[in-house]
N, C-alpha and C positions, 0 to 999 in steps of 0.2 A: 486746386487737383494736386494728389500728392502722387509719389513712384509707388510702383506694383510693390516693392520690398517693406512702402509704410502702409501699406494695407492690411489691415487685422484681418482679412479674407484670403487673400491671396494663399493658391494651396500652391505646394510644390509639383513640380509635374513627375511624374515619373518615369524613368528610364526602366523599359525592358532590357533583360538581358539573357540571351539565351544557353542556359546551365552548359547543354552541349556540345558546344564550343568552346566555353572554360578550360584553360590548361588545368591540367592535373600538377595539384604540387606535392603529389607520391604516387608512388609505382605500387599498383596490387600484384597480390604473387598471382594472385589469379589470371589475370590478362599477359605478367610477364610470360608464367607457363604456357596459358593457349597462343602466345606469339610466338614462344619459338618452337611448338609442337607444329604448330602451322608449318613454317619457315622451313624446319627438319624436314615435313612431308613433300613442300612444295617440290622437294629436286629432284633428278632425275633417280632412278633405280637403277643398281649395276647393271640390272642386265642391260637397262635402256643405253649404260655407258657405253658397254660391251658391243653394241649392238651400231650404235656412234663408230665409235673405233673403228670397224672391219667397216660399215661403209665408207669412212673418210679415206681408209686403206686401199681400197675399191677402186676409189675413184682416183686417188694420187696413183693408180696403176695403168687405168684406162686412159688418161692423160698422157702419163711418161708414152706407152706406148702410141696411140695417136701421132705424136710427137715422131717419137722415132720414123714411124711411116712417113709421116710428111717429109723428112729427111730424105728418107727412101727414094722418095718419087721425084724429089730434083737432083738428085747424084747423076752425075756422070758414070758412063759405062767405065771407065779409066777408076773412079771411085769409088765404083759396086765390088771390083777386083780387089782394090785394095782394101776393104772392109769384109769382104769375105775372107782373104786369106789371115786377117786380126784375127777371125772365129774359132779357124782352124788351128 
């Protein structure tokens, strides 16, 4: 009994290759244009950016105001007089 490589009727097993997962060896111009247009269109619009900016500014203003109120709640009457004099 010989080895399988000595057998004349031996068939080489086939290997299944998934072509879709194979790496591309070149860049297709159409694919490149689609990728860049998708990247550009997926970003926020200028109106959305402006709305986000205004929202952040309003949140910061509200946070600063709540911090001031919290500090004023804890101040003594003497500290209150000093603060009011500085405002005038």
